[in-house]
C-alpha positions as CSV (number, residue, x, y, z in Angstrom):
1,M,131.0,3.5,-60.2
2,P,128.0,1.8,-58.4
3,L,125.8,3.9,-55.7
4,P,123.2,1.2,-53.4
5,S,120.6,4.2,-53.7
6,G,119.1,7.2,-55.8
7,P,120.8,7.0,-59.0
8,K,122.6,4.0,-58.6
9,H,126.0,5.0,-60.3
10,V,128.3,8.3,-60.2
11,H,130.4,9.0,-63.1
12,C,134.7,9.4,-62.3
13,Y,136.6,10.6,-65.3
14,F,140.6,10.3,-66.2
15,L,142.1,13.3,-68.2
16,E,144.5,12.7,-70.5
17,G,147.4,15.5,-70.4
18,A,151.4,16.3,-70.4
19,E,152.2,15.8,-66.7
20,G,150.1,12.0,-67.3
21,W,145.9,11.3,-66.2
22,T,143.7,13.4,-63.8
23,L,141.4,11.5,-62.3
24,V,138.6,13.1,-61.3
25,D,136.5,12.3,-58.9
26,T,136.6,9.0,-57.0
27,G,132.9,7.3,-56.1
28,L,132.0,6.2,-52.9
29,G,134.1,4.1,-51.3
30,L,130.9,2.0,-49.7
31,L,131.6,-1.3,-52.4
32,E,135.3,-2.3,-53.0
33,T,136.5,-0.9,-56.3
34,P,138.6,-2.8,-58.8
35,W,141.5,-0.5,-59.0
36,E,143.3,-2.8,-60.5
37,T,141.5,-3.5,-63.1
38,I,140.5,-0.4,-63.9
39,L,144.2,1.3,-64.1
40,A,145.2,-1.2,-66.3
41,Q,143.1,0.3,-68.4
42,V,145.2,3.8,-68.2
43,D,148.3,4.5,-70.2
44,G,150.5,6.1,-68.1
45,P,150.9,6.9,-65.2
46,V,148.0,9.4,-63.1
47,A,149.6,12.6,-62.1
48,R,146.1,13.5,-59.6
49,I,142.9,13.0,-58.6
50,F,140.4,16.1,-59.1
51,I,137.7,16.4,-56.2
52,T,134.9,18.1,-57.7
53,H,132.7,18.7,-54.2
54,M,132.3,16.9,-51.1
55,H,129.5,14.7,-51.5
56,P,129.6,11.0,-50.4
57,D,129.7,9.5,-53.6
58,H,132.3,12.0,-55.5
59,V,134.7,11.9,-52.3
60,G,134.0,9.2,-50.3
61,G,136.5,6.3,-52.2
62,A,139.2,9.2,-52.2
63,Q,141.4,7.2,-50.1
64,A,141.5,4.4,-52.2
65,A,141.8,5.9,-55.0
66,A,144.8,7.8,-54.1
67,E,146.5,4.4,-52.5
68,A,146.1,2.6,-56.0
69,T,147.4,4.9,-58.1
70,G,150.0,7.0,-56.0
71,A,148.6,10.2,-56.5
72,P,148.1,13.3,-54.5
73,V,144.3,14.3,-54.1
74,T,143.9,18.0,-54.8
75,Q,140.4,19.9,-53.4
76,G,139.1,22.9,-53.4
77,R,139.5,25.3,-50.0
78,L,136.1,25.6,-48.9
79,D,135.0,22.6,-50.1
80,Y,137.9,20.4,-48.2
81,A,137.1,23.2,-45.1
82,Q,133.1,21.6,-45.2
83,C,134.4,18.0,-46.3
84,E,136.4,18.0,-42.6
85,Q,133.5,19.8,-41.1
86,V,130.1,16.9,-42.0
87,W,132.8,13.8,-42.4
88,G,136.0,14.7,-39.8
89,T,134.1,15.6,-36.5
90,E,132.0,13.4,-34.7
91,D,129.1,16.3,-33.4
92,W,127.4,16.6,-36.9
93,P,124.6,14.1,-36.5
94,E,123.6,16.1,-33.7
95,R,124.2,19.7,-35.2
96,I,121.9,18.4,-38.0
97,A,119.1,16.9,-35.9
98,G,119.1,20.4,-34.5
99,W,118.8,22.3,-37.9
100,F,115.9,19.9,-38.8
101,L,114.2,20.3,-35.5
102,R,114.3,24.3,-35.8
103,N,112.9,23.9,-39.1
104,G,109.8,22.4,-37.8
105,V,110.6,18.3,-38.5
106,P,109.1,16.5,-36.4
107,E,112.1,14.7,-33.1
108,A,110.9,11.3,-34.1
109,L,111.4,11.4,-37.8
110,T,114.6,14.0,-37.4
111,L,116.1,10.6,-35.6
112,E,115.6,8.8,-38.3
113,M,116.5,11.3,-40.9
114,I,119.5,11.7,-39.3
115,E,120.5,8.1,-38.6
116,S,119.3,7.5,-42.7
117,G,121.1,10.0,-43.8
118,H,124.5,9.5,-42.0
119,V,125.0,5.7,-43.0
120,F,127.3,6.5,-45.3
121,A,129.4,8.3,-43.0
122,D,131.9,5.4,-41.9
123,F,132.4,4.8,-45.7
124,V,133.8,8.3,-46.5
125,Q,137.8,7.8,-47.0
126,Y,138.8,11.2,-47.8
127,V,142.5,12.2,-47.8
128,R,143.4,14.6,-45.1
129,D,145.6,17.9,-46.0
130,P,145.1,17.7,-50.2
131,A,146.8,19.8,-52.0
132,L,144.0,22.9,-52.4
133,V,143.2,25.2,-55.1
134,E,140.6,27.7,-56.2
135,A,138.6,29.0,-59.1
136,G,141.0,30.6,-61.0
137,E,144.0,28.5,-61.2
138,E,144.8,25.7,-63.8
139,I,144.8,22.3,-63.2
140,D,147.3,20.8,-66.6
141,G,145.7,23.1,-69.2
142,W,141.9,22.9,-67.2
143,R,140.6,26.1,-65.6
144,I,139.2,25.5,-62.6
145,L,135.7,27.0,-62.6
146,A,133.7,27.6,-59.1
147,T,130.1,26.2,-59.3
148,P,128.6,26.8,-56.1
149,G,124.2,25.7,-55.5
150,H,124.2,21.8,-55.7
151,A,127.5,22.1,-52.9
152,D,129.1,25.2,-51.6
153,G,132.4,24.4,-53.0
154,H,131.6,22.8,-56.0
155,L,134.6,23.3,-59.0
156,C,134.2,22.3,-62.5
157,L,137.2,21.9,-64.8
158,F,136.7,23.7,-68.5
159,R,139.5,23.2,-71.5
160,D,138.7,23.5,-75.0
161,G,134.9,23.4,-74.9
162,V,134.8,20.4,-72.5
163,L,133.0,21.0,-68.9
164,I,133.8,18.5,-66.2
165,A,130.5,19.6,-64.5
166,G,130.6,17.5,-61.5
167,D,127.3,17.9,-60.1
168,S,126.5,21.0,-61.2
169,I,124.7,20.5,-64.1
170,L,123.2,16.9,-65.2
171,T,120.1,15.5,-67.1
172,P,117.8,14.5,-67.2
173,I,117.9,14.6,-63.5
174,T,118.6,18.4,-61.4
175,P,120.9,18.8,-58.9
176,A,119.7,18.5,-55.7
177,V,120.5,22.6,-53.9
178,G,119.8,22.5,-50.1
179,L,120.1,24.3,-47.1
180,Y,121.8,23.0,-44.1
181,P,124.0,24.1,-41.1
182,A,126.7,26.5,-41.4
183,S,126.3,26.6,-45.4
184,R,126.2,29.9,-47.9
185,P,123.2,31.9,-46.5
186,D,121.3,31.4,-50.3
187,P,122.6,28.2,-52.4
188,L,120.1,28.6,-54.6
189,G,120.8,31.8,-55.5
190,D,124.3,30.8,-55.8
191,Y,123.3,27.7,-58.2
192,L,121.0,30.4,-60.2
193,D,124.4,32.6,-60.8
194,S,126.7,29.0,-61.6
195,L,123.5,28.3,-63.9
196,H,124.1,31.3,-65.9
197,A,128.0,31.2,-65.9
198,I,127.9,28.1,-67.6
199,A,125.0,29.2,-70.2
200,D,127.3,32.2,-71.0
201,L,130.5,30.2,-70.8
202,D,128.9,28.2,-73.4
203,P,130.5,25.0,-73.3
204,R,130.2,22.3,-76.5
205,V,129.9,19.8,-74.2
206,S,129.8,19.0,-70.4
207,Y,130.1,15.3,-68.6
208,G,128.4,15.2,-65.3
209,G,128.5,13.1,-62.1
210,H,125.0,11.2,-63.3
211,G,123.4,10.3,-66.4
212,A,123.7,11.6,-69.9
213,T,126.4,13.5,-71.8
214,V,125.0,17.0,-72.1
215,E,125.2,17.8,-75.7
216,S,124.0,21.4,-75.2
217,P,124.9,22.7,-72.2
218,A,123.9,26.6,-72.4
219,A,120.2,24.9,-73.0
220,R,120.3,22.9,-70.3
221,A,121.4,25.2,-68.0
222,R,118.6,27.8,-68.9
223,E,116.5,24.7,-68.4
224,I,116.9,24.1,-65.1
225,V,117.1,28.1,-64.3
226,A,113.2,27.8,-65.6
227,H,112.8,24.6,-63.5
228,H,113.7,26.3,-60.4
229,A,111.5,29.2,-61.6
230,D,108.0,27.4,-61.5
231,R,109.8,25.5,-58.1
232,L,109.8,29.0,-56.5
233,D,106.8,30.2,-57.4
234,Q,104.8,26.9,-56.1
235,T,106.4,27.4,-52.6
236,E,105.4,31.0,-52.7
237,A,102.0,29.3,-53.6
238,A,102.3,26.7,-50.3
239,L,102.5,30.2,-48.2
240,D,100.0,32.5,-46.5
241,G,99.6,34.5,-43.6
242,E,100.3,31.6,-40.8
243,R,103.8,31.3,-39.9
244,R,105.4,27.9,-42.0
245,S,107.6,25.7,-41.0
246,G,110.2,24.5,-44.0
247,Y,109.1,21.4,-42.9
248,E,105.4,22.2,-43.5
249,I,106.5,23.3,-47.2
250,S,108.0,20.1,-47.9
251,H,104.7,18.9,-47.9
252,A,102.9,20.8,-50.5
253,L,105.7,20.2,-52.9
254,F,107.1,17.0,-52.3
255,G,104.2,15.4,-51.0
256,R,103.6,14.1,-47.1
257,E,104.8,9.9,-48.0
258,L,108.2,10.1,-48.4
259,P,110.5,7.5,-46.2
260,P,112.8,9.6,-44.2
261,I,116.5,9.8,-46.3
262,Q,114.2,11.2,-49.9
263,R,112.4,13.8,-46.7
264,R,115.6,15.0,-45.5
265,F,116.2,16.0,-49.5
266,A,113.1,17.3,-49.5
267,V,113.2,19.4,-46.5
268,A,116.6,21.1,-47.4
269,E,115.8,21.8,-50.8
270,T,112.2,23.7,-50.3
271,L,114.1,25.6,-47.5
272,S,116.5,26.9,-50.3
273,H,113.7,27.7,-52.1
274,L,112.2,29.9,-49.1
275,E,115.5,31.6,-48.7
276,R,115.3,32.5,-52.2
277,L,112.0,34.4,-52.0
278,V,113.1,36.1,-48.6
279,V,116.1,37.6,-51.0
280,L,113.9,38.3,-53.4
281,G,111.5,39.9,-51.5
282,R,108.7,37.3,-51.7
283,A,108.6,35.8,-48.6
284,A,109.2,36.6,-44.7
285,R,111.4,34.6,-42.4
286,A,111.1,34.4,-38.5
287,E,112.7,32.8,-36.5
288,D,113.5,32.3,-31.8
289,D,115.0,30.3,-30.4
290,R,113.1,27.5,-31.4
291,T,112.0,27.4,-34.2
292,V,112.0,29.3,-37.9
293,T,109.5,30.3,-40.2
294,Y,108.1,31.8,-43.1
295,T,105.0,33.7,-44.6
296,A,104.4,35.5,-47.7
297,R,104.9,38.8,-48.0
């Protein structure tokens, strides 16, 4: 499915099963999707739609897909709760603006970041009250796996050595892992645990939401673990005896010249690495009513 920015596409999958086809993820919904043409290539009914996670390029087209197929939507319990919190409330832009201000982003840039980041909100048409599932359950022979990190409630499907990975493991890019308001406190720690679990599972192939098919998922998982180890070292090196905000440290990690929407991701990713350093005892966090800052240990 086409995307107007970022990786320029998102992969959605049809999985054939005894109960019919399972459609995994639905695209953004920003552009009209030719479902009639797509479904003409599918031999049999679509039994369900499975959402890996609540990011707009995966859940945004769910309503249109459900209407086109007549199939119910299945989504993780935690993921749906966060989907409603972000896409189903009026105050999310205000809440996330306060979050970025507390983490050192200047007010003018915060407003630009929120405007550019929430531009897709009107196009996210998720399905309310889907069938809710948890990790460990099965869908038509596919085992549901929890792989938090890129999103707190991220789920994958696994069967016969095949991993339908969503955005948990990608190539050649690495999934963004950011810290946001009301998210789990250590998303990078969660993500590293998910990567170790994928490596231990040792799938023979992995199909992700972006990029190429991953032919050696365990090896790719270990590569991404090593990438974040290097990034943690860089984040620690950017700290010194002075208190630094996540916004300031994002300049050291991602450079100073970024458009607002990319700065939004840069600050969130920087914060996830800073919080992982705090958990590891390699950095310290200080906060008051207005600001959050970090220093080296």
